N, C-alpha and C positions, 0 to 999 in steps of 0.2 A: 742576725744577718738578714738583709732585705733581698728581694728578688733580683735587683740589679747587681748586687754583689755575688749572688749565687750564679748568675749568668756571665760573670766576668766583665760586666760593663761598668763597674764602679769598684774602686779600691775599698777594701775593708778597713775599718778603723783600727788603730793600734791602741793598746791599753797598757798603761804603766802604773802599777801601784805606788802610792806616795807615802812617805812617813806620817803624814797627817791623817791617814786613814781613808783618803779619797783616792780616786783613780784619774790619772790624766788620760783623756781620750783625744787622739789626734786623727784628723780625717781631712781629706781633700774635698772641698765644696763642689757639689754638682753644678752650682750656678757660676761661681767665679774661678774655679780651679785653684783657689787659694787654700793653703794648708792652715787649718784652724785647730786650736787645742783648747779644751775646757777641762777644768778640774771638777769632777762630779762626785757626789756622795754615794758611790756605788761600791760593790765588792766584786772581786774576781769570780766568786761563785755565781753572782747574778749575771755577770758577763757570759760565763760558760752556759748557764741555763738559756740565755737568749740565743747564743750561738748554736745551741742544740735544738732550737725550734720553739721555745716558749715565746709567746707574744710579748712584744716589748713593753706593753702596758702592764702585763702580769709580772715580767721579770724585774721591772723598775717602777712599781706602783707609786713610789714617793717622788719621782721626777715629774716636773711639769712638762707640758706639751712641747715647749721650745727645746728643752734638754733632750727629750726623746727624739724629736725631729732632727736635732743636730747629730745624734748617734746614727741616724739612718741616711742623712744627706750630706753631713758635714757643713751645712749652711748655718750661719748665725742669723739672728733676728733681722739685722739691717739688710742682709742679702735677700731675705724673703720679701721685705718691703720694696727693695729696689727692683726685684725681678717679677714679683707677682702682685704688688700693690698691698697696701695695708687694709685692715678691716674697717678703718674709719671712713 
């Protein structure tokens, strides 16, 4: 859970375990307000650790930066580029 979620300024993501062993993460984007869902290779145990204060990079060390950013902001890559510009 990030600071904006703790302050009630952003909705927390929802997590739904899937039969394929992944978890569907659904969250409203801070940038567009669009509801985005991604299937991520995470466990509910990792989610609980993160929600209990473990740093996201420690709770989900196998996720790339885009996936971790999605879990914190709900934004997908194209929204980052559209709103903040790309690194190129």
